[in-house]
C-alpha positions in Angstrom: -34.9 71.8 173.5 -36.4 72.2 177.0 -39.4 70.3 175.9 -37.8 67.4 174.1 -34.3 67.4 175.6 -30.9 67.6 173.9 -27.9 65.5 173.4 -24.4 66.1 172.1 -23.2 64.6 168.8 -19.5 64.0 169.0 -17.5 64.8 165.9 -14.4 63.0 167.0 -15.4 59.6 168.4 -12.6 57.4 167.0 -9.7 56.0 169.0 -10.9 57.5 172.2 -9.3 54.6 174.0 -5.9 56.0 172.9 -6.3 59.3 174.8 -3.4 59.8 177.2 -4.3 60.7 180.8 -3.0 64.1 181.8 -1.0 64.8 184.9 -4.0 66.3 186.6 -6.1 63.2 185.9 -3.3 61.0 187.2 -2.9 63.0 190.4 -3.8 60.8 193.4 -4.1 57.6 191.2 -2.7 54.2 191.9 -1.2 51.7 189.4 -1.6 47.9 189.6 1.7 46.7 188.3 0.4 43.2 187.4 -2.7 44.3 185.3 -1.7 47.8 184.4 -5.0 49.2 185.7 -4.9 52.8 186.9 -7.4 53.6 189.6 -8.5 56.7 191.4 -10.9 57.0 194.4 -11.8 53.4 193.9 -12.7 53.6 190.2 -10.7 52.6 187.2 -9.7 55.6 185.1 -7.2 54.1 182.6 -4.6 51.4 181.8 -0.8 51.5 181.4 0.3 50.3 178.0 4.0 50.3 177.0 4.7 52.8 179.8 2.0 55.3 178.7 -1.2 55.9 180.8 -4.1 55.6 178.3 -7.8 56.1 179.1 -8.5 52.7 177.5 -11.9 51.2 176.9 -15.0 51.7 179.2 -14.6 48.2 180.7 -13.7 47.1 184.2 -10.2 46.2 183.0 -10.0 49.2 180.7 -9.0 46.7 178.0 -10.9 45.4 175.1 -12.7 42.5 176.8 -14.1 39.6 174.7 -14.4 36.9 177.3 -17.9 36.9 178.8 -18.5 35.6 182.3 -22.2 36.3 181.8 -22.3 33.6 179.1 -20.9 31.1 181.6 -23.3 32.2 184.3 -26.2 31.7 181.8 -25.0 28.1 181.1 -23.6 28.8 177.7 -19.8 28.3 178.4 -19.1 27.4 174.8 -19.9 31.0 173.8 -17.8 32.7 176.5 -15.4 33.6 173.8 -16.8 34.9 170.4 -17.1 32.1 167.9 -18.8 31.4 164.6 -22.3 29.9 165.0 -24.2 28.3 162.1 -27.7 29.7 162.3 -30.9 28.2 161.0 -30.3 29.8 157.6 -26.7 28.6 157.1 -26.1 27.1 153.7 -25.3 23.8 155.3 -28.9 23.7 156.5 -30.4 24.4 153.1 -31.2 22.0 150.3 -31.4 23.8 147.0 -32.5 20.6 145.2 -35.7 21.0 147.2 -36.0 24.7 146.4 -34.8 25.9 149.8 -33.4 29.5 150.0 -32.6 32.2 152.5 -35.4 34.9 152.6 -34.4 38.4 153.8 -37.8 39.8 155.0 -36.2 42.9 156.5 -35.1 44.2 153.0 -35.7 47.9 152.9 -36.4 50.3 150.0 -34.8 53.7 150.2 -38.1 55.5 149.7 -40.0 54.0 152.6 -39.7 53.6 156.4 -41.4 50.4 157.6 -45.2 50.5 156.9 -45.6 54.0 158.3 -44.7 55.4 154.9 -48.1 54.3 153.6 -49.4 57.5 155.1 -47.2 59.5 152.7 -49.0 59.6 149.4 -45.9 60.7 147.4 -43.7 57.9 148.7 -46.5 55.4 148.2 -46.8 56.5 144.6 -43.1 55.8 144.1 -43.1 52.4 145.9 -46.3 50.5 146.2 -45.3 46.8 145.6 -42.8 44.4 147.2 -41.9 41.7 144.8 -39.4 38.9 145.6 -36.0 40.0 144.5 -34.1 37.0 143.0 -30.9 36.3 141.1 -31.3 35.2 137.4 -29.6 31.9 138.1 -32.2 31.1 140.8 -35.1 32.3 138.6 -33.9 30.0 135.8 -33.6 27.1 138.2 -37.2 27.5 139.4 -38.6 28.5 136.0 -39.9 32.0 136.7 -39.3 35.4 135.2 -40.0 39.0 136.3 -43.8 39.4 137.0 -44.4 35.7 137.5 -46.1 34.5 140.8 -43.9 32.7 143.3 -45.1 30.6 146.2 -42.9 31.1 149.3 -43.3 28.3 151.8 -42.2 29.0 155.4 -42.1 26.9 158.5 -45.8 27.6 159.3 -47.4 28.4 155.9 -46.8 30.3 152.7 -47.4 33.6 150.8 -47.6 34.3 147.1 -45.9 37.3 145.5 -44.5 38.4 142.2 -40.9 38.0 141.2 -38.3 40.7 140.3 -35.3 39.1 138.6 -32.1 41.2 139.2 -28.4 40.8 139.3 -28.5 42.8 142.5 -29.2 39.6 144.6 -26.7 37.0 145.7 -27.5 33.5 144.3 -29.3 31.4 147.0 -30.7 34.5 148.7 -34.0 36.2 148.0 -35.5 39.4 149.5 -38.9 40.9 150.1 -39.4 44.5 151.3 -41.2 44.7 154.7 -42.6 48.2 154.1 -45.5 47.2 152.0 -48.4 44.8 152.4 -50.7 46.6 154.8 -54.2 45.2 155.0 -57.7 45.6 156.6 -60.7 43.4 156.9 -64.0 44.5 155.3 -65.5 45.1 158.8 -62.6 47.3 159.9 -62.6 51.1 159.6 -61.4 52.4 156.2 -58.3 54.2 157.5 -55.5 54.7 155.0 -56.5 53.8 151.4 -53.3 54.8 149.6 -51.5 51.5 150.5 -54.0 49.1 152.2 -55.6 46.1 150.6 -58.9 44.8 151.8 -58.7 41.1 152.8 -60.8 38.3 154.1 -59.5 35.9 156.8 -60.9 32.4 157.0 -60.3 29.5 159.4 -59.6 26.3 157.3 -60.9 24.1 160.1 -57.6 22.4 160.7 -56.0 25.0 163.0 -54.8 27.1 160.0 -55.9 30.4 158.6 -56.1 31.7 155.0 -56.0 35.4 153.9 -57.2 36.5 150.5 -57.3 40.0 148.9 -60.8 41.0 148.0 -60.2 44.6 147.0 -57.0 46.2 145.8 -55.8 49.8 146.2 -57.6 52.1 143.8 -58.8 55.7 143.3 -61.4 57.1 145.7 -63.2 60.3 146.5 -61.9 62.5 149.3 -61.0 66.1 150.2 -57.6 65.4 148.6 -58.0 65.6 144.8 -54.9 63.3 144.5 -56.9 60.4 145.8 -58.8 60.2 142.5 -55.4 60.0 140.7 -54.3 56.7 142.2 -53.1 54.7 139.2 -51.6 51.7 141.1 -53.6 48.7 142.3 -50.9 46.6 143.9 -50.8 47.2 147.6 -48.1 44.6 148.1 -48.0 41.4 150.1 -48.0 41.1 153.9 -45.4 38.4 154.6 -44.8 38.7 158.3 -47.8 36.7 159.3 -46.4 33.6 157.6 -43.0 33.8 159.4 -42.4 31.4 162.3 -41.0 32.7 165.5 -37.3 32.1 165.7 -36.0 33.5 169.0 -32.3 33.6 169.7 -32.1 31.2 172.7 -29.5 33.4 174.4 -31.0 36.9 174.1 -34.6 36.0 173.2 -34.5 38.4 170.2 -36.4 37.4 167.1 -34.2 36.3 164.2 -36.0 37.6 161.1 -34.2 35.8 158.3 -36.2 32.8 157.2 -35.4 29.4 155.6 -38.0 29.1 152.8 -38.9 26.7 150.0 -39.7 28.4 146.7 -41.9 27.1 143.9 -43.8 28.5 141.0 -47.3 29.3 142.0 -50.1 27.2 140.5 -53.7 28.2 139.9 -54.9 26.6 143.1 -52.2 28.4 145.2 -53.1 31.8 143.7 -56.6 31.8 145.3 -55.0 32.0 148.7 -52.4 34.7 149.0 -51.5 33.7 152.6 -51.9 30.6 154.6 -50.4 29.9 158.0 -50.8 27.8 161.1 -49.7 29.3 164.4 -47.0 27.2 166.1 -44.7 27.3 169.1 -41.5 29.3 168.8 -38.5 27.3 167.4 -34.8 28.0 168.2 -32.7 29.5 165.6 -29.1 29.1 166.7 -28.3 26.3 169.2 -29.5 22.8 168.1 -30.6 24.2 164.8 
């Protein structure tokens, strides 16, 4: 604990704002009759509600504040009070007649933790592929079934992956786990071979790039006898490289959910598992 530090895990963390101030805590305090704010030594310690001195919330007014002066100062006055905002993946911005869907690329399997789990051979044995999860209605509309290849077109390119048809998805929404799809080029060090595909990356001459798998996961000789027992060949699909940057214009945080256009993959498409063209970031909330 001295080396790494320690912290307290509170067991009773609900309704802490409803704690009543004791006489000792109130000793020497002052009450603002208009706002109900209770101060002591120049700092707010609570708020008077219905004649009772509560601790309140950890805000300047000790009340639950939802008005944001910061948003006004940052020139976003229309968001000073919380409101509903239609993002770039709102259904009003999608056209299913053109095969447009919402892709959840942050979908997580319970057996893995991001791509770091590729170093755990037992977890990789359990989960070693990341198909596109899709509702049966959507699969029927596109004309695909479990195991078929699907082309997922993004704002800057596309990737090809297999389909997993399941009732577990909401119609109009598809998901692809982001834990899987690690890759290395042929000239890169071997590194982890339990979950890494070997790929080639080519410039198409028009400002775009194309990635293709040249060697799948497979058994290999090592000091670990289990490396010869690898029975899977699917190292998954790396989808992130085809996702356009969608920064929230207010916070700057990246909005991961993507608007994609789905279509059944053809023979020409299958030869290039990824294709993308780097572009400038696009906004995701205001003005589309």
